[in-house]
N, C-alpha and C positions, 0 to 999 in steps of 0.2 A: 504493500500500500504506500501511497504517497503521503507526505506530511500534510496534516490538516491545514488548509488555508486559514488565514486570520479571519475573525468574525467581521462582518460588514457593519460598521458603526452606523450606517445610514439605513439599515434594514427596518422596514416598517412591519411591525408584528402582524401576523395573520392568525389571530387567536383561534378561530374555528379550524383552520387547516392544521395548526400545530396540535390542537386537541385531537383531531382525527388521526394524525400521524402517530401521536403518542398512544392512542387506543389501539391502533393497528399493531404497533410493536410491543404492546403489553399483553397480547393474547397468550394465555397460559399453555396452550396446546402445542406450541412449537418449541423445540430446543434451539433451533437456529431462527433468528428473527430477521426479517427483511421486509422492505416495503418499496414498491415501485411508484415513483412520482412521474406522472405523464401529463402532457399538455403541450400547447403551442410554445414555440421558442420565445423567450423573453418575458414569460409571465412570472418568473421567480422561483422555479423548481429548485435550482441549485442553491439559491440563497436561503430558501426554506429549509432544505436539508442541512446546509451548513449551520444555520442558526440552531436547529434542533440538536445537532451534534455538540455544539458549544454549550447549549443549555443543559444537556444531559451527560456531560463529561464524567461525572461521578457515578453514574448509573451503570455503565457498561464496562466490562473488563477490556474489551477490544473494540476499537472504533477504527474503521478503515475508510480511506478516501481513494477511490480508484478512478483511473482515467477510462471512461467508457464511451469515448466518441466513436469507436469501431471495435469489431471483434478482436483484432490483433492486439490493441492496447489493453483491452479488458482481460 
């Protein structure tokens, strides 16, 4: 994994989306937890994920930041 980028100080909190992301990752039935953020380019998916990772840095033992722009880098 790559080093986690710095948190965006200009991020505008999206409280409902952060709540949904948190609920998806707290499901007790999975040992591995993942969530896919999808949508049009430029709507803030990366910033939402980055903000979530910074907000929950004490929650998870491992946090990864992967370059997923294509199959080769992923």
